[in-house]
N, C-alpha and C positions, 0 to 999 in steps of 0.2 A: 727057450723055444726061439729060434732064429729068426731075427726080423730082416725081410728083405729091403726094408729101406735104410738100413744100417749099411754103410759103405766100407767098413773094416772088418778085416778077417786077421786075428791075431793068432800067429802059429806056435807051436812049440818050442821053435829054434829062435825065438825072441824076433821074428821078422813080422812086419805088419803089412798087408796087402790092402791097398787103398783103391776102390773102383772110381775111375776118374767120371764117369757119367752119371753118377748117382748127384742126387739134387742137393745132398748134405755134404758132397766133397769139399768145397771150399772150407767148410767149418772143421771138418775132421783134418784136412790138410794143416790148418793153422793151428791146431792142438798137437798134431804130431810133430811139428816142426819146432816145437818146443823142448822136445825130448828124446826125439828118434832122429837118425841119418838116413837121407834118401840115397838109396842104393842104386835104383834101377827106376827110369821111368819110360817105359814104352807106351804105346798110345792109349791103352785103356786100363791097365793096373801098375799103379806106383808101388814099388817096394820099398819099405822103410827098415831100419833095423834098430832095436834098442841095445845099447852097449853101456858098459858101466861108464866109459868116457862121454857118452851122449848124456847120461842122466848127470853126470857130474858137471857138464857144462851147463846143463839147465840149472842146477842147484847154483852154481857160482855165480851166474848172472842174475840172481835173487828173483828168479822166475818161479812161482807156484805151479806145478804140474798136477794138473788133476785128470785121473781117469775115472770118469762118472759110470759107477756100475751101481744100479738100484736093482737089488736082489728081489724086491718085491714087484717090478716092473722091468723085466729086461729088455722091453722094447724101446725104452728111454734112454739105453746105455749109448755113449758116443764111440 
């Protein structure tokens, strides 16, 4: 079930939409910046793309990227 407090929408084409006005925006942006590339940044919704290169760069920088998905409680997913 979708949680309106989560600022991200992950799409099938490997893009991630991030709502700027969310109270969780900064946290989500900091996590996304580790493994996704910012493509567009209009006023309200920023678009990131997950690419093989962005994942490679994240791994090569020795950063651990975590996508927290809690199956028992989807409202806690970032």
